[in-house]
C-alpha positions as CSV (number, residue, x, y, z in Angstrom):
1,X,-1.6,3.7,80.5
2,X,-2.0,4.9,76.9
3,X,-0.6,8.3,77.7
4,X,2.4,6.7,79.4
5,X,3.1,4.5,76.4
6,X,2.8,7.5,74.1
7,X,5.2,9.6,76.3
8,X,7.6,6.7,76.5
9,X,7.6,6.4,72.7
10,X,8.1,10.2,72.3
11,X,11.1,10.1,74.7
12,X,12.6,7.2,72.9
13,X,12.2,8.9,69.6
14,X,13.7,12.1,70.8
15,X,16.7,10.3,72.3
16,X,17.6,8.7,69.0
17,X,20.5,10.4,67.2
18,X,19.3,12.5,64.2
19,X,20.9,11.5,61.0
20,X,21.8,14.4,58.7
21,X,20.3,14.6,55.3
22,X,23.8,14.3,53.8
23,X,24.5,11.0,55.6
24,X,21.1,9.6,54.8
25,X,21.6,10.6,51.2
26,X,25.1,8.9,51.1
27,X,23.7,5.7,52.7
28,X,20.9,5.7,50.1
29,X,23.4,6.2,47.4
30,X,25.5,3.3,48.6
31,X,22.5,1.0,48.8
32,X,21.4,2.1,45.3
33,X,24.8,1.3,43.9
34,X,24.8,-2.1,45.6
35,X,21.3,-2.7,44.2
36,X,22.6,-1.7,40.7
37,X,25.4,-4.3,41.0
38,X,22.9,-6.9,42.0
39,X,20.8,-6.1,39.0
40,X,23.8,-6.0,36.7
41,X,24.9,-9.4,38.0
42,X,21.4,-10.8,37.2
43,X,21.4,-9.1,33.8
44,X,24.9,-10.4,32.9
45,X,23.8,-13.9,33.9
46,X,20.8,-13.6,31.6
47,X,22.9,-12.2,28.8
48,X,25.3,-15.1,29.0
49,X,22.5,-17.6,28.8
50,X,20.3,-15.9,26.2
51,X,22.8,-13.7,24.2
52,X,20.1,-11.0,24.1
53,X,21.2,-7.5,23.2
54,X,22.0,-4.8,25.7
55,X,18.8,-3.0,24.7
56,X,16.6,-6.1,25.2
57,X,18.0,-6.8,28.7
58,X,17.8,-3.1,29.6
59,X,14.1,-3.0,28.6
60,X,13.3,-6.0,30.8
61,X,15.2,-4.7,33.8
62,X,13.6,-1.3,33.8
63,X,10.3,-3.1,34.5
64,X,11.6,-5.0,37.6
65,X,11.0,-3.8,41.1
66,X,14.7,-4.3,42.0
67,X,15.7,-1.8,39.4
68,X,13.5,0.9,40.9
69,X,15.7,1.1,43.9
70,X,19.0,0.8,42.0
71,X,21.2,3.7,40.8
72,X,20.0,3.6,37.2
73,X,23.0,5.4,35.7
74,X,25.4,3.1,37.5
75,X,23.4,0.1,36.4
76,X,23.6,1.4,32.8
77,X,27.3,2.1,33.0
78,X,28.2,-1.2,34.6
79,X,26.1,-3.3,32.3
80,X,27.0,-1.6,29.0
81,X,30.7,-1.5,30.1
82,X,30.8,-5.1,31.1
83,X,29.2,-6.3,27.9
84,X,31.2,-3.9,25.6
85,X,34.5,-4.9,27.2
86,X,33.7,-8.5,27.9
87,X,36.6,-9.9,25.8
88,X,39.1,-7.6,27.5
89,X,37.7,-8.2,30.9
90,X,37.6,-12.0,30.6
91,X,41.2,-12.0,29.2
92,X,42.4,-9.9,32.1
93,X,40.6,-12.2,34.6
94,X,42.2,-15.2,32.8
95,X,45.7,-13.8,33.7
96,X,44.8,-14.2,37.4
97,X,42.5,-17.3,37.4
98,X,43.6,-20.8,37.9
99,X,41.1,-22.2,35.4
100,X,39.8,-21.2,32.0
101,X,37.0,-18.6,31.7
102,X,34.7,-21.2,30.2
103,X,35.0,-23.4,33.3
104,X,33.8,-20.7,35.6
105,X,30.2,-20.8,36.8
106,X,28.0,-18.2,35.0
107,X,27.3,-16.4,38.3
108,X,31.0,-16.2,39.0
109,X,31.7,-14.9,35.5
110,X,29.0,-12.2,35.9
111,X,30.4,-11.1,39.2
112,X,34.0,-11.2,38.0
113,X,33.0,-9.1,34.9
114,X,31.5,-6.4,37.2
115,X,34.5,-6.5,39.6
116,X,37.1,-6.4,36.9
117,X,35.2,-3.6,35.1
118,X,35.1,-1.5,38.3
119,X,38.7,-2.2,39.1
120,X,39.8,-1.1,35.6
121,X,37.3,1.6,34.7
122,X,35.9,3.1,38.0
123,X,38.9,4.4,39.9
124,X,36.6,6.5,42.1
125,X,35.3,3.2,43.7
126,X,37.8,2.0,46.3
127,X,39.1,-1.5,45.5
128,X,38.0,-2.7,48.9
129,X,34.4,-1.8,48.0
130,X,34.7,-3.6,44.7
131,X,36.0,-6.8,46.3
132,X,33.5,-6.6,49.2
133,X,30.5,-6.1,46.9
134,X,31.6,-9.0,44.7
135,X,32.0,-11.2,47.7
136,X,28.6,-10.3,49.1
137,X,27.0,-11.0,45.7
138,X,28.7,-14.4,45.5
139,X,27.6,-15.3,49.0
140,X,24.0,-14.5,48.1
141,X,23.9,-16.0,44.6
142,X,27.0,-18.2,44.0
143,X,28.1,-21.6,45.1
144,X,28.7,-22.3,48.8
145,X,32.4,-21.4,48.9
146,X,32.5,-19.5,45.7
147,X,33.0,-16.2,47.6
148,X,36.4,-17.4,48.7
149,X,37.5,-17.8,45.1
150,X,36.1,-14.5,44.0
151,X,37.7,-12.7,47.0
152,X,41.1,-14.3,46.3
153,X,41.0,-13.6,42.5
154,X,39.9,-10.0,42.7
155,X,42.4,-9.3,45.5
156,X,45.2,-10.6,43.2
157,X,43.8,-8.4,40.4
158,X,43.7,-5.3,42.8
159,X,47.3,-5.9,43.8
160,X,48.3,-5.3,40.2
161,X,45.7,-2.8,38.7
162,X,45.3,-0.8,41.9
163,X,48.8,-1.1,43.3
164,X,49.0,2.6,44.2
165,X,45.7,2.6,46.0
166,X,46.6,-0.5,48.0
167,X,49.9,1.0,49.0
168,X,48.3,4.2,50.2
169,X,45.5,2.5,52.0
170,X,47.9,0.6,54.3
171,X,49.2,3.7,55.9
């Protein structure tokens, strides 16, 4: 019986499609970027509440387990860019929002800063990825229906700031 189970397991394992190193590496890279966004969202939330410096927040996040699986360079770029350009980003968001920046929930503000930063400063990241990642973060951390607001707002932004990309992606 034990031999039969071992053979059965061997056959099942051999029948599974083998993932190439390149596709595993790409999937790992995608997960690492998603994890970086998640950590940046948490860091921006903390930054809004404590007004700590970038260096103080970075030092704290390097010690967290979540950070160890994140794309560290992307985390650094997103966090520093979002903080450095916060006034510009929040003003641009205000052009598309139906309420003042100050009336948005801190989680929504953090997610919108990330999304707006990526839409404006990371053209290599497709707008659909930016919007989807923001929606997923909001579903996980935001208010019950907050993801609908984030989706609609970032989609409006993408229509303007990524108009060429949106046009080409439809064909």
